[in-house]
C-alpha positions as CSV (number, residue, x, y, z in Angstrom):
1,M,90.3,87.7,80.4
2,S,90.9,89.1,83.9
3,V,89.6,92.4,85.1
4,I,92.0,94.2,87.5
5,F,90.7,96.6,90.2
6,F,93.1,98.9,92.1
7,D,92.9,100.8,95.3
8,I,94.4,104.2,95.0
9,G,95.9,105.6,98.3
10,E,99.2,103.8,99.2
11,T,98.6,101.3,96.4
12,L,98.7,103.3,93.1
13,A,99.6,106.8,94.5
14,E,100.3,109.1,97.4
15,P,97.4,111.6,97.8
16,H,98.2,115.3,98.4
17,V,95.6,118.0,99.1
18,D,96.6,121.5,97.9
19,P,95.8,124.7,99.8
20,D,92.8,125.3,97.4
21,G,91.3,122.0,98.3
22,S,92.2,120.2,95.1
23,L,93.5,116.7,95.2
24,R,96.7,115.5,93.5
25,L,97.9,111.9,93.2
26,R,101.6,111.2,93.0
27,P,102.2,107.7,91.4
28,L,104.2,105.4,93.7
29,P,107.4,103.8,92.4
30,R,107.0,100.9,89.9
31,V,103.3,101.5,89.5
32,V,103.3,103.2,86.0
33,P,105.3,100.4,84.4
34,V,102.9,97.8,85.8
35,L,99.9,99.7,84.4
36,D,101.6,100.1,81.0
37,A,102.4,96.4,80.9
38,L,98.7,95.7,81.4
39,H,97.5,98.1,78.7
40,E,95.4,95.4,77.0
41,V,93.7,94.3,80.3
42,R,90.5,95.8,81.6
43,K,91.3,97.9,84.6
44,G,89.1,99.6,87.2
45,I,89.2,101.3,90.6
46,I,87.8,100.4,94.0
47,S,88.8,103.2,96.4
48,N,87.4,105.5,99.1
49,P,87.5,109.1,97.9
50,G,87.0,110.5,101.3
51,S,84.1,112.5,102.7
52,G,82.5,115.7,101.7
53,D,80.5,117.0,98.7
54,G,82.2,116.3,95.4
55,A,84.8,114.0,96.9
56,A,84.3,111.3,94.2
57,A,84.5,114.0,91.4
58,R,87.8,115.3,92.8
59,A,89.2,111.9,93.1
60,A,88.2,111.1,89.5
61,R,89.9,114.2,88.2
62,A,93.0,113.5,90.1
63,L,93.1,109.9,88.8
64,A,92.8,111.1,85.2
65,E,95.6,113.6,85.7
66,A,97.9,111.2,87.4
67,F,97.2,108.2,85.1
68,P,96.0,109.6,81.8
69,G,94.3,107.1,79.5
70,R,94.8,104.2,81.9
71,F,91.3,104.0,83.7
72,T,88.9,104.9,80.9
73,D,86.0,102.5,81.6
74,E,83.8,104.5,84.0
75,A,81.6,101.4,84.7
76,L,84.6,99.9,86.4
77,V,85.3,102.8,88.7
78,H,83.8,102.4,92.2
79,W,84.0,105.0,94.9
80,G,83.2,104.1,98.5
81,A,84.3,102.5,101.7
82,K,85.8,99.0,101.6
83,D,84.5,98.0,105.0
84,S,82.5,95.0,103.7
85,R,82.3,92.7,100.7
86,G,79.5,94.8,99.2
87,I,81.6,97.2,97.1
88,F,83.6,94.2,95.8
89,D,80.4,92.4,94.8
90,R,79.2,95.5,92.9
91,A,82.6,95.7,91.2
92,V,82.3,92.2,89.9
93,A,78.7,92.8,88.7
94,S,80.0,95.9,86.8
95,T,82.3,93.8,84.6
96,A,79.3,92.7,82.4
97,G,80.2,89.0,82.4
98,A,83.4,88.3,84.3
99,T,83.1,85.9,87.2
100,A,84.5,86.9,90.6
101,D,87.4,84.5,90.1
102,D,88.2,86.4,86.9
103,C,88.6,89.6,88.9
104,V,91.6,90.8,90.9
105,F,91.7,93.4,93.6
106,V,95.1,95.1,94.2
107,G,95.4,96.9,97.5
108,E,97.8,97.4,100.4
109,N,95.3,96.9,103.2
110,V,95.0,93.4,104.4
111,V,91.5,93.6,105.8
112,E,90.2,95.1,102.5
113,R,91.8,92.3,100.6
114,A,90.1,89.8,102.9
115,F,86.7,91.4,102.1
116,A,87.5,91.1,98.4
117,R,88.3,87.4,98.8
118,E,85.0,87.0,100.6
119,A,83.4,88.2,97.3
120,G,85.4,85.6,95.4
121,M,88.0,87.8,93.9
122,R,91.7,87.1,93.7
123,T,93.9,89.6,95.5
124,A,97.4,91.1,95.4
125,P,99.1,93.3,98.1
126,H,101.1,95.4,95.6
127,P,100.8,96.3,91.9
128,V,104.0,94.4,91.3
129,F,102.1,91.2,92.0
130,T,99.1,91.8,89.8
131,V,100.2,89.3,87.1
132,A,100.9,86.7,89.8
133,A,97.4,87.1,91.1
134,T,95.9,86.7,87.6
135,E,97.9,83.5,87.3
136,N,96.9,82.3,90.8
137,R,100.5,82.4,92.1
138,P,100.9,83.2,95.8
139,V,103.0,85.9,97.3
140,F,105.1,85.1,100.3
141,R,106.5,86.9,103.3
142,V,110.3,86.6,103.1
143,R,113.5,87.6,105.0
144,I,116.3,88.6,102.7
145,G,119.9,88.4,103.9
146,V,122.4,90.8,102.3
147,P,125.8,89.1,102.1
148,D,129.3,90.7,102.2
149,G,130.0,92.4,98.9
150,Q,126.4,93.4,98.4
151,D,124.5,96.3,99.9
152,Q,121.0,97.9,100.1
153,S,121.4,99.5,96.7
154,T,122.2,96.3,94.9
155,L,119.3,94.6,96.6
156,T,116.9,97.4,95.6
157,A,118.1,97.1,92.0
158,A,117.6,93.3,92.0
159,M,114.1,93.6,93.5
160,D,113.1,96.3,91.0
161,E,113.7,93.7,88.2
162,T,111.5,91.0,89.6
163,E,108.3,90.2,91.6
164,A,109.6,91.4,95.0
165,V,108.8,94.4,97.2
166,A,110.7,95.5,100.3
167,V,108.6,95.9,103.5
168,Q,111.1,96.9,106.2
169,V,114.8,97.4,106.4
170,V,115.7,95.6,109.7
171,S,119.4,96.2,109.4
172,Q,122.1,96.7,106.8
173,R,122.1,92.9,106.4
174,L,118.4,92.0,106.7
175,V,115.3,93.2,104.9
176,T,111.8,91.9,105.2
177,A,109.9,91.8,101.9
178,M,107.1,90.2,99.9
179,A,108.0,88.0,96.9
180,T,106.6,85.3,94.6
181,A,108.5,82.1,94.0
182,R,109.8,83.7,90.8
183,G,111.0,86.7,92.7
184,T,112.7,84.5,95.3
185,E,114.6,82.6,92.6
186,V,115.8,85.8,90.9
187,L,117.1,87.2,94.3
188,E,118.8,83.9,95.1
189,R,120.5,83.9,91.7
190,S,121.7,87.4,92.4
191,G,123.5,86.2,95.6
192,F,121.0,87.0,98.3
193,S,119.7,84.5,100.8
194,V,115.9,84.3,101.1
195,D,114.0,82.7,103.9
196,V,110.3,82.2,103.0
197,Q,108.1,82.8,106.1
198,G,104.6,82.0,104.8
199,G,101.9,83.4,102.6
200,V,101.1,87.1,102.6
201,E,97.3,86.4,102.4
202,D,97.5,84.1,105.4
203,L,98.5,87.2,107.3
204,A,95.6,89.1,105.7
205,D,93.1,86.4,106.9
206,A,94.5,86.7,110.4
207,E,94.2,90.5,110.3
208,K,90.5,90.2,109.1
209,F,89.8,87.7,111.9
210,V,91.3,90.1,114.5
211,S,89.5,93.0,113.0
212,D,86.2,91.2,113.4
213,L,86.9,90.3,117.0
214,L,87.8,93.9,117.8
215,A,84.7,95.2,116.0
216,R,82.5,93.0,118.2
217,G,84.3,94.0,121.4
218,E,85.6,90.5,121.9
219,A,89.3,91.0,121.9
220,V,92.0,93.3,123.3
221,F,95.7,93.6,122.5
222,E,98.3,92.1,124.9
223,G,98.8,94.4,127.8
224,E,95.3,95.9,127.7
225,E,92.7,95.3,130.4
226,P,90.2,92.7,129.3
227,T,86.5,93.6,129.5
228,P,83.6,91.3,130.4
229,R,83.1,90.6,126.7
230,T,86.8,89.8,126.0
231,T,87.3,86.2,124.7
232,H,90.7,86.7,122.9
233,V,94.0,88.5,123.5
234,I,96.0,89.5,120.4
235,N,99.7,89.9,120.2
236,R,101.7,91.2,117.2
237,E,105.0,89.3,116.8
238,D,108.3,91.0,115.8
239,D,107.9,89.8,112.2
240,G,104.4,91.3,111.9
241,R,102.4,88.1,112.5
242,L,99.4,88.3,114.7
243,T,98.8,85.6,117.3
244,V,95.5,85.2,119.0
245,R,95.1,83.6,122.4
246,R,91.7,82.5,123.5
247,L,90.7,83.4,127.1
248,R,87.3,81.8,127.2
249,F,84.2,81.0,125.2
250,M,81.3,83.5,125.1
251,Q,78.6,82.6,127.6
């Protein structure tokens, strides 16, 4: 049986800090139905509560208020930075018997998902794709064409009924999105054209590689002045892909 761990901010909910300092979480669209459909699955949290005394306690209270009865196993709730595989290793250990491959991390941040995969976990970029991750089905980057006779509202309605999530509205006739093969089939049957661009987690791995280069001071973005340590130049393409050009090898 899988154990599903969720990030909170920009994955499950939008955080809001009230004037009195209390934290509120506003569930994002489509999240609550996903959690309800997983009511028999063990669920946990891997999320950074922020800094300051009592941050974890505030986040825990806000989580319970926003999602009552849905994250009740305190052993599966992990607060902390997701800047290495460490917190993901601890999450796997907290399951009391599940292997890393039995565990899924759901989070919008590509670098954090890459750390989760280093720990052996499966990953999903959005709660809509949680079941796909448990079944080891990939999520793809896609470009969706909206034909004459259809519009953005009909596309949104179609996507809300399947494994597909919009990323960017490029124009009235073109939307970039994420979708599984099942989602792609549903959209095509609904009359939309779908061009599959590649795996979402391939982009995540590229982001992690770039993040590591930048952290070591070995890369700059296109247009920036190289330093003596620069070995790579990074460019972000119009479709969001990162391309890396090697300048030289380290001496």
